[in-house]
C-alpha positions as CSV (number, residue, x, y, z in Angstrom):
1,M,0.0,0.0,0.0
2,E,2.8,2.3,-1.0
3,M,0.4,4.6,-2.9
4,F,-1.6,5.6,0.2
5,G,1.4,6.5,2.4
6,D,0.5,6.4,6.0
7,L,-3.1,5.3,5.6
8,S,-4.0,1.8,6.7
9,A,-6.2,-0.5,4.7
10,F,-9.0,0.1,7.1
11,E,-8.8,3.9,6.6
12,V,-8.8,3.5,2.9
13,L,-11.8,1.2,3.2
14,L,-13.6,3.8,5.3
15,V,-12.8,6.6,2.8
16,G,-14.1,4.4,0.0
17,A,-17.3,3.5,2.0
18,A,-17.8,7.3,2.7
19,L,-17.6,8.1,-1.0
20,V,-20.0,5.3,-1.9
21,G,-22.4,6.5,0.9
22,A,-22.2,10.1,-0.4
23,W,-22.9,9.0,-3.9
24,V,-25.9,6.9,-2.8
25,K,-27.3,9.8,-0.8
26,Y,-26.9,12.1,-3.8
27,Q,-28.8,9.7,-6.0
28,V,-31.6,9.3,-3.5
29,D,-31.9,13.1,-3.0
30,Y,-31.8,13.7,-6.7
31,S,-34.6,11.1,-7.3
32,K,-36.7,12.8,-4.7
33,I,-36.2,16.2,-6.2
34,N,-36.9,14.8,-9.7
35,A,-40.1,13.2,-8.4
36,K,-41.3,16.5,-6.9
37,F,-40.5,18.3,-10.1
38,I,-42.4,15.7,-12.2
39,T,-45.4,16.0,-9.8
40,F,-45.2,19.8,-10.0
41,E,-44.9,19.7,-13.8
42,T,-47.9,17.4,-14.0
43,K,-49.9,19.8,-11.9
44,V,-48.9,22.8,-14.0
45,E,-49.9,20.9,-17.2
46,A,-53.3,20.0,-15.7
47,R,-53.9,23.6,-14.6
48,I,-53.0,24.9,-18.1
49,S,-55.3,22.4,-19.6
50,S,-58.1,23.5,-17.3
51,I,-57.5,27.2,-18.1
52,E,-57.6,26.4,-21.8
53,E,-60.9,24.6,-21.4
54,D,-62.3,27.5,-19.4
55,G,-61.2,29.9,-22.2
56,Q,-62.9,27.8,-24.8
57,E,-66.1,27.7,-22.6
58,A,-65.9,31.5,-22.2
59,K,-65.6,32.0,-26.0
60,S,-68.6,29.7,-26.6
61,D,-70.6,31.7,-24.0
62,L,-69.6,35.0,-25.6
63,K,-70.6,33.8,-29.1
64,H,-74.0,32.8,-27.6
65,I,-74.4,36.2,-25.9
66,L,-73.5,38.0,-29.2
67,K,-76.1,35.9,-31.1
68,D,-78.7,36.8,-28.5
69,I,-77.8,40.5,-28.6
70,Q,-78.1,40.5,-32.4
71,E,-81.5,38.8,-32.1
72,I,-82.6,41.5,-29.6
73,K,-81.4,44.2,-32.0
74,L,-83.5,42.6,-34.8
75,L,-86.6,42.5,-32.6
76,L,-86.1,46.2,-31.6
77,A,-85.7,47.2,-35.2
78,K,-88.9,45.3,-36.2
79,N,-90.8,47.1,-33.3
80,K,-89.6,50.5,-34.7
81,L,-90.8,49.7,-38.2
82,E,-94.3,48.7,-36.9
């Protein structure tokens, strides 16, 4: 073990185990963050979809109101002619 100088085999093993432990912890933390991001992303996509549906519904309602207003205008014009 000339390469490690004054370190014993036990100390080298401990350093290796610490590195592996740190790597495993990083992987677990990363997967948790990634899972939260995916959940957040899914919620955002669902909310956008909901807003788009509401927008389509509002457009439909406005078209219906416009049609009704035009009908009222026609009825008022007919009343003025009579």
